[in-house]
C-alpha positions, 0 to 999 in steps of 0.5 A: 215350722220354716224359719223366715227367709229372704229370697226371690219369692219371700220377703221379711219386714223386721218389727224390732226396735222401739215400742210403747210399754206398760206393765199392769196388775190387771188384764186388759182387754183392749178396749178404747180405755185400755189401749189409751192406757197402754200408749201412755206407758214408757219405751222398751226395746224388742227383742229383750226382756223387759226386766233389766232395761229400767230402773224401777224395781217393779220391772224386776219383780213384776208378776202378771200382765205386760202390754207392748204396743206399736204401729206399722205399715206394710207396703203396698207392693205386697198386696197380692201376697201372702202376709204372716206375723211371726213371733219367735218367743213370747214369755210365758202367755201371749195375746196378740190384737191386730187394729183392736181385735184379738187375733191369736193366743199362745202358751209357752215362752221359748218357740215361735208362733204365727198368724196369717194376717193376709185378710186382717190388714190393708197393705199400704194403710197404718196398722196397730198391734198390741201385744199382751204378756203374762209372765205368771208361772205355776203348776200348769206352766213350763217351766214350773212355779211353786204354789204352795208359798215356797221360792226355789231357795229355802223356806218362807217359815210360814209357820212364824206368825208375822211371816205368815201375815207379811205374805198375805200383805205382799203383792203377788210374786213369781216363786220359781221352782227352778234356778234361773231367773224368769226373764220375760217379754218379747224375748225374741224377733218379731217379724212379718213375712211373706209368701205367694198365696200358693206356698210351701207350708213345710219341709222335712229332710231326713238323711242315711248313709250307704257305703260312700252315698248319702241318702236324702228323704224329703217331704213337703207340705204345701198349700195350693195346686201345683207341682213340687221340685227339689234341687240339691246343691252342694257348698260349691254351687253345683246340683249334685241331686234333683227329683220332683214330687212332694215326697221321695228319696234322692241319692248324693254320690260320694257324698261329703257328710256333716261332722262335729267340729274340728271336722268338716260340718259340711251343709248342702242346700235343698232348693224346694219350688212350688208354684211361684214359691221357693225355699232354700233349706240347709241340711247335713248328711249325718246319722245318730244311733245309740248302740250298746253303751255307745252314742254313734254319729256317723257310725263312730262312737262320739264323746260329748264335751261341752256344757250345760248353758243358759241364754243369759246376759246382762241388760238383755236378760234372756232376749236374743243377741246374735253377738253373744251367740257368735262370741259363745260359739267362739269360746266353745270353740276355744275351750275345744268343746263340742256340744251343749244342751239348750238347758232349760228350754229351747234356744233361739233359732239363730243359734241352731243355725250357727251350730249347723255351720259350726259342727256344735252338737245339741241336746234340745231340751224343752223347758219342762223343768221344776216338776215336782217340790209338792206335797201332792202327786203332781202327775196325777193331778196332770194340769201340764201334760197336754201343754208339755206334749204341745211343746215337744211337738212344736219343738220337734216341727221347728228343730227336726232338720237341724244336723246339729241337733242329735238328741231330745231332752224331755225335760230337766230335774223332775221329781220321780221317786216321790211317787215312782208309779205315777212318774214311770207313767207319765214319762214312759208314755212321753217318751213313746209320744216323743220318739213317735214324733220325730221323723229321724227317730233320734235318741230321746231322754230326760236329765235326772236330778240328784235322787235315790237312783235305785228308786228311780224306775224311769231314767234307766229306761231312757236311750242316754241316762243323763244325770246331774250330781253334785257330790262335793257340792251341794252334798258331801260339800267340800269333801272331794275324797268322800264325794269321789267315793259316793261317785264311784259307788253310784257309777257302779250302779249304772255300769251294771245296767250297761247304758250310755251315761253323760254327766249333764251337770256337776259343779262348784259355784266360784267367785272369780279372782278369789284364790287360795293356796289351799283350795276350798269352796268358792275359790277358783283353785277348788272348782278345778280340783273339783272337776280334776277329782271327778273327771278322772273317775269318769275316764276310767269307765267306758260307759261314760260318754260325756261330760257337761260341766255346769255352767258355760257362763255364771247366770242370773237367778231370782235373789236368795240367801244361796245366790249372790249376784246369781249362779257362779258355776260358770267356767266363764264370768257372765261377761264371758271371761274365763275362770281358771276351770276354763283353762283346766277344761281347755287343755283337757278337751283338746287332748280328748279326741271327739270320737273313739275316746273310750276304747 
C-alpha cells in the first residue's frame, strides 16, 4: 500500500482537527436517531487517543463503542479524479459510514485501510462521515485481551464471594493481557487523496549489491491501460538509471549504499510514471542477511544498540505526534543508539520515513502480544490465526520498501511452553507464511518471554533468537549476583545452538530522582548497576549481537498494584528527560562500534 503523497498528479485533503464525538455502550447502526445521538456529543481531536482528552473517568476506562462525526466537502476541481478515503489507524475495530451508508469495516488498530469513494460522493457538495470505533479486546484480537476475568496485573480473587458478586455488578471492562495502556480511537491521520482514474496501485523495490554497483529490482501494479516508466534519481537530482515496463532490473554504477547512522543513510528516488499518474518513492540500497552467529548489513556484522519502544505520550496517548517522533530520533542519536523494535505493534509510517532518512534500524513487530495466559490451548482454538495472517500481510505490504526495516517480528512474548506442540505448529507455519510474503526475504523472528527455554521448541528455530529476560528484577529481585549467574547459565544454553541472539528486553523500574548510596530496586543507581552487570556478560559472548534495554521512555499502563503512574523502566522519563541510565548507555554505546564489535 502506497503512502499518500502530493505531486503534480496527486493531491491530499487532511481531515484532521475537531470532530464530534460520543461514547456509547451500544452499537448504533447509523439510523437517523443514531446520527442525532452522535451529533449531540462533545468535541474530539483527530488524530489522538480519546482516553486522556476529557476529565470524565468514563473516557479513561471506556469499554465498547465510540463514535466520531464530521462533515467535509471535496472541491469540484477533483470531479474527474479518483478519490480515496484513507485511515492510517483506528483502534481496534472500525465501521465507516458515508452519508448514512456503511462503506467499510476494518479489524486491527495499527495499520492503514482505505476506501475508494469516487462513486460514493459528489464533488462540491457537503458529505457526512461517521466512524464507529470498538476498543474491546479478547481472544480474537491482537493485542489480546483476557476473557477469564484476570487483568494483566495480579488476580481478581474471584473465589472470594464479595469479589465474585462485584464482578457481576460492575460495568464491562477491558482486561489487557499486555503491559501497556489500551489507548483507542482514531489514533493516526485521516486523509482523502486523489489520483488519476488510471493509476499506480503499488510499487515494490528490492535491492542487491554487485561489487561497487547497486541492483534495483522493481515491480509495479497499475490499474488501467498504459505504459510504465521508472527513473532513478540520486540525492543531487541526477538521473542514474531508468527503464520501461511494469517490472525490471536496473543497475546503478558506483552506487552509494544505505548505512545506519553515523554512516550515510543514502536515499535514492524512484519516479514511477503511468499514464497521467506519478509516484515518487524514496529507497535505499542495502542488503541484510543472517550468516552463522552474525547479522550482516551490506555484508558487515552489525551490532544492535537500542531499545524496545512505545508510541506513548501525555495527552496524545498513542495518537500520532510528529514533533514527538522528531524528538525521539534526536534522543536516539544522542544516546549513540542505532535501532529499536516497534514494540508491540506497527508504528506510524512517518516514523519509518524518519528512520530511513536518519539511519535508524527497525525490527518491525505485529500487535500479536498477550497470546497465552489461559488454561486452554489457545492455539488449538484458533480464533485469531486468520487475523494474525492478515496483520502480517498488511504490515509487509505497507513497510516492504523501507531500508530501515531489517527484520520482521511476528509477535511478542507468546506462551510457547504450556502447549509446546500446538505452539510449535502455529509459529512454525506462521514463520513460513511470513517469509514467503516478503519480496526482500528479510530475517524473521518473534520475541520470547522469560520461560523454560529447554522446553521451548520454536524460539531456537527463528532466524535471530530474540529473548526478553528480567533476571534481577521480576525474578531473583534485587540480587544481581544471582541474576548474573542465572543469565550466564541460560547464555551457555543458547551458545550451543550457534544462533545470533538479541536481548530484546531487560530492565528495572526506576523512579526518577530517587537516589541511594547503596543501590536498591527503584533507585537510579540500581538501574545503572543492573544494566552494567548484565552488559558485561553480553560483551563476552560473540553470538550476542544486540542489546535493547526496556524501555526507551516511561509509558502508561493499566492501573494496578505493580504500577505507579505507568511502567517506569524507561531510560528516559515519559517527557523525555534522561535518567542516570541514559547517560550510562550514552557513554557505552558511543564507545561500541555499529559494525565489527564482536570479533
